[in-house]
BAKOLVO-575830 format. One line per field, with one value per residue: residue number from 1; x, y, z of N, C-alpha, C in turn. Coordinates in steps of 0.001 Angstrom, whole numbers, plus 500000, padded with zeros to 6 digits. Layout:
N
n	[NUM_...]
n_x	[X_...]
n_y	[Y_...]
n_z	[Z_...]
ca_x	[X_...]
ca_y	[Y_...]
ca_z	[Z_...]
c_x	[X_...]
c_y	[Y_...]
c_z	[Z_...]
This chain:
395
n	[1_2_3_4_5_6_7_8_9_10_11_12_13_14_15_16_17_18_19_20_21_22_23_24_25_26_27_28_29_30_31_32_33_34_35_36_37_38_39_40_41_42_43_44_45_46_47_48_49_50_51_52_53_54_55_56_57_58_59_60_61_62_63_64_65_66_67_68_69_70_71_72_73_74_75_76_77_78_79_80_81_82_83_84_85_86_87_88_89_90_91_92_93_94_95_96_97_98_99_100_101_102_103_104_105_106_107_108_109_110_111_112_113_114_115_116_117_118_119_120_121_122_123_124_125_126_127_128_129_130_131_132_133_134_135_136_137_138_139_140_141_142_143_144_145_146_147_148_149_150_151_152_153_154_155_156_157_158_159_160_161_162_163_164_165_166_167_168_169_170_171_172_173_174_175_176_177_178_179_180_181_182_183_184_185_186_187_188_189_190_191_192_193_194_195_196_197_198_199_200_201_202_203_204_205_206_207_208_209_210_211_212_213_214_215_216_217_218_219_220_221_222_223_224_225_226_227_228_229_230_231_232_233_234_235_236_237_238_239_240_241_242_243_244_245_246_247_248_249_250_251_252_253_254_255_256_257_258_259_260_261_262_263_264_265_266_267_268_269_270_271_272_273_274_275_276_277_278_279_280_281_282_283_284_285_286_287_288_289_290_291_292_293_294_295_296_297_298_299_300_301_302_303_304_305_306_307_308_309_310_311_312_313_314_315_316_317_318_319_320_321_322_323_324_325_326_327_328_329_330_331_332_333_334_335_336_337_338_339_340_341_342_343_344_345_346_347_348_349_350_351_352_353_354_355_356_357_358_359_360_361_362_363_364_365_366_367_368_369_370_371_372_373_374_375_376_377_378_379_380_381_382_383_384_385_386_387_388_389_390_391_392_393_394_395]
n_x	[714325_711968_709566_708457_706645_707336_706072_705747_708399_709136_707428_708415_710863_710415_710274_708492_706747_707331_708283_710843_714291_717547_721011_721682_719157_718545_720479_719743_717239_717968_719391_717285_715772_717518_717667_715135_715208_714242_715737_718761_720744_721168_721355_721613_720840_720741_719235_719269_717130_716601_714885_714116_714361_715186_714972_716489_716264_718241_717692_718335_716617_716144_716273_713196_711251_708843_706095_705151_702695_703068_701827_699173_696364_693727_692921_692549_694990_694551_693256_695322_697239_695915_695896_698592_698883_697530_699326_701509_701122_702108_702529_702834_702645_705212_708384_711490_714639_715351_715123_713466_710867_710104_709921_707842_705779_705457_704619_702203_700695_700624_699103_696725_695975_695679_693476_691591_691427_693663_696760_699940_703310_705023_707211_709916_711455_713926_713716_714499_712538_710182_708767_709732_712538_714774_714063_711894_710071_709183_706500_705511_703630_704930_705608_703222_700589_698720_697756_697952_695000_693883_694294_692869_692227_691158_691271_690160_691765_694055_693202_692936_695444_698180_700809_700438_698893_700734_702588_701215_701462_703649_702826_700234_699042_701247_702706_700867_701897_702363_704581_705688_703618_703582_706108_705676_703696_705177_707341_706273_703720_703693_705659_704167_702223_703952_705183_703167_702835_701377_702202_701591_700118_698069_698569_697288_696985_697065_694180_692534_689826_687839_685198_682689_682831_685279_686217_686099_687677_690535_690607_692192_693065_693706_691983_693002_692650_693294_693150_693314_694260_694711_695146_695994_697445_700653_702513_705777_707581_710053_713498_715349_718545_720967_724059_725805_728886_730986_729746_727836_724699_723371_724337_723324_720544_720310_720834_718482_716711_714177_711557_709722_706258_706198_704863_705252_707159_707714_709579_711515_712346_713499_715542_716921_718083_719999_721588_722530_724088_725988_727240_728720_730241_731842_733710_735151_733958_733100_731417_729270_726163_722739_719791_716712_713703_710309_708047_704789_702168_699003_696849_697498_698470_701221_704714_707692_711187_713338_716671_719161_722662_725387_728584_730976_734413_736830_738253_741353_742950_744934_746131_745959_744767_744895_743469_743270_743620_745433_748951_749359_746782_746341_748184_747006_744664_745671_746853_744616_743337_742913_743233_745543_747890_747213_745462_742052_739598_737402_734282_732241_733625_734980_732800_731962_734196_734055_731754_732724_734568_732800_730839_731790_734308_736182_736906_738873_740592_741045_742234_743130_742721_740591_739280_736655_733978_732800_733319_734646_734542_735864_736043_738450_738700_740789_740194_741645_743836_742682_742705_742146_741970_741685_740172_740163_738752_738891_736784]
n_y	[253567_255722_257197_257663_256070_253546_254254_256992_257922_257199_258875_261393_261267_261734_259821_257353_254279_252266_254223_255344_255283_256669_256333_258873_259886_258381_259294_261969_261715_260805_263066_264856_263930_264516_267305_267937_268208_266482_264255_263279_261722_259918_257010_254721_251704_249624_247052_245269_243616_242064_244462_245879_247837_247577_249585_250596_252628_253798_255508_258134_259756_263280_265336_266707_269666_271138_272845_276215_278735_282017_284608_284400_284943_284554_282056_278659_276407_273839_274292_275527_273526_271618_272968_272883_270153_269447_269714_268442_265501_263899_265555_266215_268172_268829_269961_269843_271578_273019_273155_271938_271120_272780_275218_274532_274163_276797_277964_276656_277709_280383_280128_279243_281518_283329_282241_282986_285627_287180_288396_287300_286997_284218_283662_281758_280673_279251_278987_279364_277476_279090_277942_275505_273198_273069_273703_275482_275457_278275_279751_282599_285541_287908_291293_291986_294099_294154_294762_294064_294510_294313_292581_290094_288357_285247_284891_286702_287927_288714_290738_292882_293217_295212_295010_293458_295173_297205_295928_295329_297160_296324_294547_295115_297034_296543_294844_291950_288848_285525_284352_286536_286948_284505_284653_286910_285985_284020_285422_287667_287136_284508_284690_286161_284424_282452_283779_283909_281353_279732_277322_275547_276764_277169_278645_280091_278221_281340_282897_284006_286039_286647_288277_288271_288142_286041_286202_288763_292064_291987_292599_295495_295443_293149_291294_289646_286763_285178_282178_281282_279285_279427_277443_275591_277200_276526_275272_275383_272439_271139_270184_267616_266550_265018_263476_265489_266428_268217_270561_271335_269940_271688_274188_274271_274178_276593_278273_278104_279332_279046_277962_275211_275373_277947_280048_278682_280299_280560_282033_282608_280018_279294_281188_280187_277835_278962_280236_278022_276860_278861_278508_276257_277253_279136_277470_276488_274522_274279_273036_271986_270364_270711_268903_269462_268013_268358_267440_267061_267403_267100_266929_267989_270341_270955_271311_269622_269131_266984_266926_266071_266030_266514_266929_267238_268080_269884_273006_274708_277865_278708_280429_283689_285089_287959_289865_292465_294744_297563_297571_298857_298876_296117_295458_296688_295236_292724_293374_293965_291544_289054_286328_283751_281709_278277_278658_277994_278438_280879_281129_282969_285251_285698_286384_288750_290286_290511_292086_294493_295140_295575_297407_299048_300396_302117_301073_299275_300361_302920_306102_305659_306013_304003_302159_300358_298282_295878_292871_289903_286693_283747_280649_278427_275169_272494_269464_267082_267932_269497_272255_275733_278235_281758_283708_286794_289027_292052_294250]
n_z	[810726_812097_812026_809454_806834_804343_801981_802319_802372_799806_798346_799125_797940_795315_793390_791497_791323_788517_786857_784558_785364_785916_786978_787851_788456_790717_792531_792626_793809_796335_797211_797264_799404_801528_801323_802110_804798_806640_807007_808340_807324_804365_802555_799797_798020_795124_793159_790112_787863_784986_783259_785450_788462_791809_794501_797528_800279_802962_805781_808129_810491_811020_814002_815192_815714_817895_816475_816604_816287_815835_815400_814338_815085_814353_813730_814771_816218_815259_812813_811380_811428_809865_807441_806696_806559_804276_802194_803209_804141_806209_808331_811744_813636_814151_812881_811030_811746_809482_805845_802843_803506_805569_804284_802545_804380_805284_802867_802567_804666_803849_801513_802629_804142_802041_800754_802535_802211_802877_802064_802695_803870_805097_807712_809169_812190_814297_817678_821189_823393_825312_827368_828123_828183_825360_821835_819527_816432_814992_813306_811578_810634_808450_809191_810580_811593_813599_816977_820542_822167_824713_827853_829626_832676_834068_836771_839424_841369_840090_838491_840211_841148_841819_840833_838547_836974_836572_834984_832666_830614_829261_827389_826381_823706_822235_819336_818360_819580_820143_821326_822740_824543_825946_827191_828766_830541_831811_832978_834283_835408_836500_838674_840553_841510_842538_844674_846548_847369_845686_844180_842181_840278_837407_834386_831584_828430_826557_825079_822121_821634_819311_817555_814975_811338_810121_807552_806777_806821_808836_812362_813839_816396_819006_821347_824303_826272_829348_830870_834286_837018_840317_842275_845335_848286_849350_852159_853624_854224_854468_853647_852082_851792_849657_848774_849445_850712_850903_851653_854440_855623_857318_856493_853894_854382_855682_853581_852158_853889_855151_857364_858762_858144_857170_854550_851392_849570_846294_844820_846715_847171_844709_844677_846824_845841_844192_846122_847465_845471_845297_847749_847257_845128_846444_847576_845505_844011_841035_839285_840574_840791_841330_841906_842447_843601_843867_846439_846869_849222_848843_850464_852966_852062_851847_850986_850291_849603_847816_847378_845294_845003_842896_843435_842027_841257_843245_842392_841857_841604_838794_836717_835094_832073_830159_827633_825129_826673_827944_828947_831382_832405_832620_834613_836811_837033_837737_840142_841640_841802_844113_844569_844863_842962_843279_845347_846391_843884_844244_843177_843584_844373_841964_840297_841509_841029_838261_838087_839114_837080_834994_835861_837926_837427_838503_840926_840399_838407_839238_838691_836168_832709_830870_828103_827068_825933_826620_828563_827869_829333_830807_832536_832430_832813_834028_834385_834993_836440_838325_838192_837311_834861_834526_832106_830542_828318_826825_825115]
ca_x	[713299_711129_708290_707912_706407_708050_705359_706019_709772_709114_706795_709326_712014_710024_710234_707237_706861_707048_708952_712199_715266_718967_721791_721556_717838_718614_721238_718908_716193_718626_719667_716007_715415_718372_717276_713850_715474_713678_716672_720143_721625_720446_722138_720726_721422_719743_719475_718590_716726_716105_714803_713519_715289_714673_715728_716328_716836_718525_717594_718437_715751_716628_715412_712154_710881_707422_705735_704278_702228_703291_700923_698021_695375_692363_692651_693017_696138_694097_693021_696616_697846_695240_696326_699902_698736_697045_700494_702452_700203_702751_702767_702297_702861_706648_709153_712936_715144_715355_714901_712367_709542_709772_709455_706528_704807_705184_703822_700849_700004_700389_697979_695538_695595_695211_692122_690719_691438_694826_698042_700957_704530_705253_708612_710127_712628_714159_713899_714429_711173_710085_708020_710400_713863_714761_713747_710664_710046_708139_706004_704848_703332_705879_705082_701859_700363_697749_698312_697170_694095_693665_694581_691990_692546_689987_691446_689860_692819_695027_692633_693128_696829_698865_701973_699953_698489_701942_703307_700414_701928_704699_702225_699079_699462_702392_702299_700445_702870_702147_705842_705787_702610_704065_707196_705071_703048_706226_708236_705576_702543_704056_706262_703149_701674_704986_705425_702073_702768_700566_703304_701107_699149_697987_698447_697167_697493_696250_693162_692085_688374_687368_683825_682527_683145_686736_686571_686127_688945_690969_690635_693512_693441_693398_691774_693607_692080_694207_692581_694278_693791_695788_695425_696153_698660_701433_703424_707075_707725_711464_714347_716173_719699_721795_725227_726636_729920_731810_728920_726992_723243_722966_724629_722400_719234_720370_720755_717073_716174_712767_711291_708459_705061_706211_704320_706308_707377_708457_710721_712547_712866_714412_716723_717658_718948_721155_722470_723192_725159_727046_727984_729709_731145_732813_734716_735830_733220_732539_730494_728281_724830_721635_718582_715626_712438_709268_707129_703600_701107_697837_695859_697940_698932_702624_705678_709077_712050_714469_717700_720376_723767_726634_729484_732105_735683_737226_739253_742255_743358_746248_746703_745027_745150_744163_743652_742513_743802_746782_749830_749100_745492_746489_748867_746056_743757_746363_747040_743326_742924_743529_743417_746902_748001_747123_744298_740747_738971_736105_733494_731479_734579_735190_731637_732009_735288_733505_730836_733548_735103_731744_729997_732474_735687_737081_737370_740068_741521_741185_742235_743665_741683_740472_738172_736152_732519_732359_734374_734446_735157_735738_736815_738921_739087_741612_739701_742640_744725_741915_743085_741302_742541_740744_740414_739422_738951_738267_736393]
ca_y	[254558_255797_257871_257664_254802_253396_255008_258422_258172_257131_260095_262511_261137_262162_258682_256608_252924_252150_255263_255045_256001_256505_256471_260272_260031_257797_260217_263161_261382_260796_264462_265499_263548_265268_268725_268112_268519_265443_263149_263714_260897_259072_256181_253832_250662_249158_245798_245221_242303_242380_245925_246427_248284_247594_250626_250590_253775_253711_256900_258503_260935_264453_265760_267642_270629_271488_274044_277199_279794_283168_285762_284107_284769_284412_280654_277724_275591_272692_274762_275771_272209_270996_273662_272339_268726_269272_269562_267536_264604_263298_266588_265835_269272_269069_270167_269924_272944_273681_272268_272288_270915_273976_276195_274093_274451_278227_278226_276152_278704_281561_279816_279210_282900_283950_281737_283694_287054_287897_288111_287407_286195_283454_283490_280706_280870_278313_279785_278648_277327_279837_277211_274257_273060_272775_274763_275341_276024_279297_280265_283869_286432_289028_292661_292092_295393_294026_294950_293543_295571_294154_291255_289805_287120_284651_284993_288086_288529_289333_291978_293954_293210_296406_294618_293027_296353_297938_295188_295140_298042_295624_293689_295778_298092_296053_293905_290650_287770_284496_284197_287632_286727_283392_285165_287816_285167_283312_286325_288695_286618_283338_285042_286652_283219_281780_284512_283664_279936_279005_276744_274733_277568_276925_279940_279950_279131_282498_282723_285200_285955_287566_288094_288787_287275_285949_286480_290210_292696_291585_293730_296074_295198_291768_291075_288392_286248_284196_281402_281045_278557_279589_276237_275837_277800_275480_275632_274719_271334_270886_269741_266437_266648_263829_263674_266610_266162_269419_271583_270651_270072_272901_275334_274255_274579_278037_278964_278187_280398_278863_276983_274489_276165_279176_279976_278236_281338_279924_282848_282364_278663_279332_281914_279299_276947_279773_280446_276744_276733_279789_277905_275386_278096_279714_276467_276033_273461_275084_272248_271357_270341_270416_268403_269476_267406_268734_266410_267786_266735_267901_266910_268948_271544_271230_270895_269398_268891_266066_267536_265279_266907_265969_268023_267423_268228_271229_273595_275718_278859_278487_281611_284600_285626_289193_290360_293659_295783_298127_296954_299501_298377_294719_295427_297049_294094_291664_293849_293924_290142_288637_284880_283364_280369_277205_278895_277590_279474_281280_281584_284163_286353_285929_287089_290131_290939_290861_293214_295698_295452_295984_298504_299902_300322_302912_300248_298552_301177_304223_307247_305278_306004_302744_302237_299076_298200_294616_291997_288475_286019_282292_279847_277271_274163_271334_268501_266086_268545_270247_273672_276565_279505_282863_284387_288052_289625_293378_294631]
ca_z	[810429_813279_811847_808104_806178_803081_800958_802511_801932_798339_797853_799347_797039_793974_792482_791492_790791_787096_786068_784132_786185_785658_788208_788289_789082_792062_793378_792804_794783_797641_797565_797562_800776_802456_801272_802798_806205_807498_807166_808563_806515_803411_801635_799052_797180_794168_792453_788816_787360_783648_783098_786673_789503_793187_795211_798988_800984_804393_806203_809552_810611_811755_815113_814788_816744_817994_815721_817260_815394_816705_815267_813485_816149_813859_813435_815792_815828_814470_811446_810743_811222_808726_806222_806335_806275_802906_801327_803876_804859_807383_809345_813058_814579_814299_811662_811296_811886_808178_804721_801948_804099_806355_803303_802074_805441_805211_801664_802819_805496_803024_800634_803484_804434_800796_800514_803470_801899_803416_801429_803749_803791_806321_808078_810165_813030_815391_818895_822465_823885_826576_828381_828492_827584_823936_820878_818756_815084_815041_812042_811844_809519_808393_809155_811095_812253_814681_818319_821660_822646_826149_828400_830750_833385_834705_838217_839819_842185_839195_837967_841185_841603_841313_840043_837235_836211_836183_833941_831457_829535_828523_826370_825767_822791_821467_818284_818863_819425_821155_822047_823702_825586_826789_828025_829746_831571_832546_833711_835060_836119_837308_839970_841497_842149_843317_845924_847497_847678_844699_843419_841057_839528_835968_833714_830147_827389_826240_824046_821401_821542_818279_817092_813616_810204_809949_806166_806584_807183_810173_813305_814079_817785_819384_822785_824779_827521_829937_831983_835370_838192_841310_843053_846773_848843_850018_853246_853574_855170_854728_852548_852346_850909_849523_847914_849903_851714_851048_852302_855422_855487_858026_855638_852763_854895_855955_852292_851779_854723_855504_858411_858583_858408_856367_853202_850468_848561_845213_844421_847724_846971_843558_845132_847729_845056_843770_847277_847732_844468_845691_848857_846608_844359_847382_847914_844304_843306_839943_838475_841447_840183_842241_841249_843427_843194_844818_846924_847325_849980_848474_851537_853991_851350_852180_849977_850719_848449_847878_846519_845099_844605_842350_843780_841120_841966_843672_841490_842390_840615_838205_836066_834435_830774_829861_826266_824783_827685_827975_829947_832677_832880_833010_835913_837870_837182_838477_841519_842332_841939_845376_844668_844478_842380_844273_846210_845869_843053_844786_842034_843962_844275_840536_839754_842023_840310_836945_838276_839222_835760_834092_836351_838910_836948_839336_842040_839951_837610_839895_837772_834859_831660_830112_827146_826572_825983_827211_829056_827702_830482_830835_833488_831663_833802_833665_835388_835405_837424_839311_838124_836461_834403_834311_830845_830427_826984_826810_823751]
c_x	[712282_709709_707663_707726_707215_707390_705647_707430_709835_708513_707719_710528_711701_709970_708880_707463_706477_707725_710360_713185_716671_719702_721701_720217_717850_719367_720438_717812_716758_718896_718384_715554_716237_717939_715938_714053_715004_714679_718094_721104_720781_721470_721168_721547_720331_720210_718687_718266_715986_716067_714163_714605_714571_715573_715432_717034_717094_718608_717754_717677_716422_715732_714368_711710_709378_707163_704838_703953_702199_702213_699865_696809_693961_691968_693220_694232_695708_693817_694337_697353_697242_695663_697680_699770_698187_698193_701524_701641_700785_702904_702066_702482_704319_707275_710642_713380_715118_715107_713668_711000_709133_709264_708067_705445_704446_704335_702380_700049_699681_699200_696665_695047_695052_693790_691105_690845_692610_696085_699136_702155_704732_706749_708731_711454_712718_714514_713896_712977_711054_709438_708675_711792_713734_714377_712416_710884_708871_707797_705225_704611_704309_705122_703659_701680_699399_698426_697387_696321_693933_694078_693743_692362_691287_690052_691208_690956_693885_694507_692898_694568_697593_700063_701562_699615_699692_702654_702525_700876_703047_704132_701058_699561_700655_701892_701950_701497_702628_703415_705976_704814_703059_705180_706660_704429_704090_707000_707509_704400_702907_704713_705251_702514_702713_705200_704373_701900_701891_701507_702850_700019_699220_697679_698403_696836_696522_695290_692860_690585_687867_685924_683728_682974_684648_687172_686577_687498_689297_691011_692055_694002_692895_693183_692289_692998_692994_693488_693658_693596_694891_696140_695666_697446_699386_702306_704698_707151_709180_712190_715172_717299_720429_722943_726136_727617_730770_731061_727930_725509_722758_723197_723645_720991_719196_720282_719320_716333_714710_712632_709915_707278_705031_705453_705463_706428_708285_709664_711856_713174_713870_715681_717579_718558_720193_722129_723199_724330_726315_727881_729048_730728_732206_733994_735401_735170_732431_731472_729429_726889_723803_720435_717458_714343_711405_708403_705941_702685_699845_696732_696217_698379_700332_703497_707035_709886_713088_715492_718908_721451_724901_727665_730554_733387_735958_738345_740064_742766_744775_746840_745590_745617_744264_744487_742804_742659_745253_747617_749584_747788_745590_747190_747892_745040_744408_746616_745747_742851_743648_743764_744791_746906_748045_745984_743045_740162_737569_735280_732703_732377_734817_734034_731576_733089_734816_732567_731607_734099_734037_731024_730689_733972_736666_737629_738654_741077_741783_741172_742751_742551_741718_739233_737830_734646_732025_733573_733955_735155_734862_736535_737184_739480_739960_741273_740758_743552_743959_742282_742159_742050_741405_741137_739542_739776_738173_738011_735828]
c_y	[254575_256281_257622_256249_254746_254221_256503_258769_258157_258399_261291_262457_261618_261038_257989_255261_252914_253181_254823_255890_255700_256575_257893_260501_259484_258711_261489_262912_261363_262216_265192_265176_264328_266727_268980_268556_267443_264337_263685_262955_260004_258301_255264_252756_250185_247848_245828_243787_242533_243899_246580_246779_248237_248515_250561_251805_253393_255146_257018_259815_262042_264713_266754_268471_270871_272803_274930_278284_281088_284233_285534_283897_284457_282966_279772_276957_274420_273096_274950_274458_271526_271638_273133_270885_268457_269039_268597_266562_264005_264290_266223_266927_269552_269235_270136_271379_273702_272675_272640_272088_272095_275075_275826_274369_275929_278584_277765_277140_279953_281333_279778_280621_283596_283513_282409_285210_287843_287460_288316_286535_285504_283275_282357_280944_279728_279131_278872_278623_278053_279040_275909_274240_272765_273972_274473_275909_276995_279760_281541_284646_287603_290350_292817_293389_295288_294104_294316_294678_295519_292756_291077_288452_286570_284767_286435_288727_289195_290662_293156_294052_294378_296041_294178_294234_297158_297257_295090_296005_297393_294814_294355_296957_297706_295090_292537_289594_286758_284283_285279_287436_285606_283854_286087_287018_284467_284246_287319_288166_285429_283721_285536_285473_282529_282453_284233_282184_279124_278335_275976_275465_277220_278252_279704_278531_280252_282180_284064_285053_287033_287245_288662_287774_287219_286219_287970_290748_292373_292780_294200_295793_293852_291676_289694_288027_285149_283461_281095_280296_278616_278290_276580_276572_276714_276073_274790_273635_271031_270429_268556_266420_265312_264144_264798_266153_267406_270529_270868_270868_271338_274141_275418_274649_276072_278827_279092_279222_280273_277823_276377_275366_277489_278952_279638_279225_280769_280711_282702_280981_278660_280103_281067_278332_277699_279977_279155_276518_277667_279238_276963_276212_278745_278765_275878_274870_274119_274345_271560_271480_269927_269942_268350_268884_267706_267532_267133_266864_267564_267853_267942_270276_271950_270766_270699_269096_267836_266577_266626_266183_266068_267083_268272_267595_269687_271728_274668_276597_278589_279778_282432_285059_286822_289620_291608_294808_296289_297452_297538_298999_296942_294614_295733_295933_293016_292079_293720_292494_289521_287136_284512_281976_279307_277398_278316_278740_279736_281875_282844_285391_286713_286725_288525_290931_291374_292050_294515_296105_296030_297248_299462_299896_301047_302109_299502_299481_302556_305337_306900_305276_304675_302831_300826_299068_296941_293814_290547_287735_284523_281746_278563_276231_273079_270247_267525_266628_269268_271719_274408_277846_280510_283589_285625_288695_290928_293813_296037]
c_z	[811562_812976_810490_807570_804887_801980_801080_802067_800409_797754_797984_798404_795627_792962_792561_790835_789315_786223_785698_784956_785695_786991_788750_788978_790511_793016_793644_793836_796192_798120_797955_798988_801794_802497_801965_804239_807152_807822_807282_807669_805624_802574_800898_798352_796233_793541_791148_788463_786062_783481_784321_787685_790849_793997_796709_799572_802437_804905_807711_809720_811411_812958_814603_815989_816730_817253_816568_816249_816200_816604_814200_814389_815659_813639_814547_815278_814955_813029_810696_810491_809991_807414_805756_805894_804867_801939_801897_804730_806137_808527_810648_814097_814838_812923_812011_811412_810569_807086_803934_802583_804977_805428_802792_803106_805439_804015_801846_803660_804695_802092_801419_803792_803196_800488_801428_803323_802419_802686_802464_803422_805130_806534_809100_810880_814036_816620_820112_822931_825225_827697_828808_827884_826090_823097_820203_817363_815040_813625_812330_810560_809572_808382_809644_811870_813427_816042_819358_822224_824155_826557_829652_831345_834038_836219_838644_840652_841314_838661_838899_841679_840972_840435_838647_836381_835746_835016_832635_830300_828711_827364_825652_824923_821943_820374_818872_818549_820533_821975_823113_824851_826520_827717_829109_830882_832438_833467_834608_835880_837008_838634_840996_842221_843022_844668_846978_847809_846743_843690_842191_840273_838042_835274_832212_829738_827072_825102_823398_821191_820589_817938_815683_812582_809988_808519_805842_806984_808628_811105_813576_815492_818229_820895_823194_826130_828043_831072_833017_836508_839252_842021_844514_847106_849643_851117_853145_854643_855471_853479_852995_851315_850833_848562_848350_850966_851947_851771_853205_855124_856179_857166_854474_853206_855178_854655_851822_852624_855062_856602_858189_858986_857676_855063_852253_849317_847466_844757_845426_847545_845823_843904_846057_846987_844592_844926_847640_846730_844800_846838_848305_845822_845214_847605_846683_843587_842176_839164_839318_840831_841223_841431_842278_842846_844270_845175_847549_848127_849759_849533_852604_853385_851815_851013_850650_849462_848783_846872_846457_844508_844029_842483_842720_841917_842314_842761_842208_841267_840124_837649_835443_833113_830470_828442_826055_825757_827621_829059_831328_833268_833355_834363_837046_838097_838031_839923_842313_842592_843135_845494_844110_843819_843481_845248_845554_845063_843587_843642_842354_843913_842811_839944_840256_841314_838924_837039_838401_837859_834836_834556_837315_838598_837866_840509_841683_839289_838204_838841_836372_833810_830894_829224_826666_826779_826682_827651_828802_828814_830441_832013_832761_832621_833181_834676_835880_836497_838535_839340_837165_836122_834196_833029_830755_829082_826922_825378_823735]
């Protein structure tokens, strides 16, 4: 047991010291713990002495996800956490993917809102975390009509940036959603800083600045404020590669396309990693993994990278399987495919081939009428043999 105390597990089981229990009651208590979602596995054993029962639970806790409140802008996270903690004293800002405790947390928020004059249904969703790896448990009000009235930034350079102003329509006037705002900052604002070498810019978290009595009717429009600290502009110092034998250091440096003293354009750097992976993909290294680690010199305002590479093995083309296509269409696909069995599987060529199938069909099928909406595609590797099959499924 990692998180819960014995008293908390006992409370969650629904049993209390001194109460009469049967074997069914013990099994029901075990089932209740599993249904909570907090425990992936629950077993128990009991000993009897005279008319007393000593019960021991062995529990394996379930993974828990960070809770985010998507569209409750009128209250701070701490207020909402406290509202849940009234019913779930062990609540620490995380919940399991599902189970009764997630429902209880939603009910607690609904009761909190009702006490403040708002009747609302609380929904919960497990979503990919837009700001980091992993997932989050998102709690939100169903059918919220409030919209983002404006978005202001503390950094004056953003206020006058044309690209920012062009992108604001993607968020202003739309339903208020913290998830949407986080994605907007990540996808539309962060690249602006990266391009100018502000690699360590701090963006957000966004704030809602409402005035007036929170117990009165909620405003229809929500003003959003985003604190931003650009930080210093960094210059490129260089890259140090390790683990590369199939692709030369010169080729990898050329893929980055920068020289010492250049502004460290973060978007170019990220594109450089993709080009380096493509250099491996050209040679059939389908599983090559790059692990770049930035090394900042905050006194000189330079950045260099140490990139460790795990190349994996080289794969050669074995065969192609085509489903969902007419015989005539399949013949034209195979005629257009230029890699022969035993040749190195050029992943970049494969991706270009897919682009033709999806967007430039005439390049492959010429005048043949074909009808499909999507192309499912897989590279099925056989590591022991170093071979790969191409699978295409037309739908």
